C-alpha positions, -999 to 999 in steps of 0.1 A, spaced: -209 -37 -36 -180 -56 -25 -165 -92 -26 -141 -108 -6 -120 -140 -14 -95 -157 7 -70 -186 7 -45 -199 29 -18 -174 21 -33 -143 6 -61 -123 15 -78 -102 -13 -104 -75 -9 -118 -60 -43 -145 -37 -51 -128 -10 -71 -140 -1 -107 -116 1 -135 -104 37 -142 -81 47 -168 -53 72 -162 -30 88 -190 7 82 -188 28 113 -193 65 109 -184 85 92 -159 92 113 -128 123 105 -106 128 113 -68 157 102 -46 147 80 -20 162 45 -8 135 26 -25 129 43 -56 143 16 -79 121 -9 -63 89 13 -66 98 15 -103 104 -24 -106 71 -29 -90 51 -7 -116 71 -22 -145 64 -57 -131 24 -53 -130 28 -32 -164 44 -62 -181 18 -85 -164 -10 -66 -181 -18 -37 -161 -7 -7 -179 -29 15 -158 -6 10 -127 15 42 -134 26 51 -96 37 32 -65 44 49 -31 63 26 -6 62 37 30 73 24 63 49 16 88 57 14 126 36 8 157 35 36 180 17 18 208 -7 -11 218 -9 -46 207 -34 -64 180 -62 -65 207 -60 -29 215 -55 -19 179 -81 -39 164 -107 -26 189 -99 13 184 -101 8 147 -131 -16 149 -150 13 169 -142 37 143 -156 15 115 -188 10 138 -191 45 144 -182 59 112 -157 81 124 -119 87 113 -96 57 120 -71 64 147 -41 61 124 -19 86 140 -26 75 175 -12 42 167 10 42 136 39 61 119 38 64 84 72 74 66 81 78 30 106 52 16 101 50 -21 83 65 -50 80 58 -86 53 77 -110 45 84 -145 21 111 -138 32 135 -111 62 145 -89 70 132 -55 63 169 -39 28 166 -54 21 130 -39 35 140 -4 11 172 -5 -20 150 -16 -12 120 3 -38 127 33 -64 128 7 -49 103 -15 -47 76 11 -82 69 15 -104 56 45 -109 23 28 -69 17 32 -67 32 65 -93 11 82 -70 -17 72 -37 -8 84 -39 -32 116 -42 -61 89 -14 -48 71 11 -43 99 0 -74 122 -9 -101 94 14 -123 76 24 -114 44 13 -114 16 -17 -89 25 -34 -70 -2 -63 -44 4 -82 -21 -21 -102 9 -16 -134 7 -35 -141 44 -36 -106 55 -48 -108 78 -79 -85 100 -95 -51 100 -77 -65 82 -47 -44 48 -41 -66 20 -49 -45 -9 -33 -24 -15 -5 -1 -44 -6 24 -60 18 46 -85 1 74 -91 28 74 -101 64 80 -71 90 115 -66 100 126 -49 134 92 -35 139 85 -23 105 60 -32 76 66 -19 42 35 -10 25 34 -5 -15 4 20 -26 -7 16 -60 -30 35 -83 -54 19 -107 -58 -18 -97 -90 -35 -110 -108 -69 -102 -84 -84 -128 -54 -72 -109 -66 -88 -76 -75 -120 -94 -40 -119 -105 -24 -115 -71 -46 -144 -59 -35 -168 -84 1 -159 -77 -4 -163 -39 29 -185 -39 49 -163 -58 82 -152 -47 78 -113 -44 112 -109 -31 123 -111 -69 108 -77 -74 109 -62 -40 142 -72 -27 146 -72 10 125 -43 16 120 -49 54 155 -52 64 163 -22 43 138 0 57 150 -4 93 183 13 83 169 44 68 159 72 90 135 97 80 119 124 101 91 129 81 57 113 90 33 116 60 3 119 83 
């Protein structure tokens, strides 16, 4: 059963139950936004959410179409309960990673399953809506990502999505109460930086 709350600056969708994950060790990688990914995890852990142990940052680019066309295609997929046409309209490239539970190669190998339908169907909103945008996957479990955030404006055609594990209802309430927070303090200039990083690897 889902619930949705809105205010003028942030949209929060939350239904995911809390689930505990064990923390093992910090596992590093060598991506441009790794430091930002770690900063995001540390920020939310310090804010009272120790279950958040992984952040995957991706650059999202629109391949074709406009808001009307993309919304129509995703809406049809939702209505028919078919696979959202993510690969037809969007390119998703790795940008930053921090985890206390697994290595980057394992996160990459599992991305197709860990990036669940509940988040995929909201990619049009993530890309086209003004930041901040927050979406959760009510069915996420295990290593699947529970939340997808956009905390900075798009830059030069790219949106940066932050995928997190383990958020619960209190986490989304926390974000809602910090709608006016200057997220750039922890994300830095993600949008502009992402446009200067070229990667040939599309995660899907």
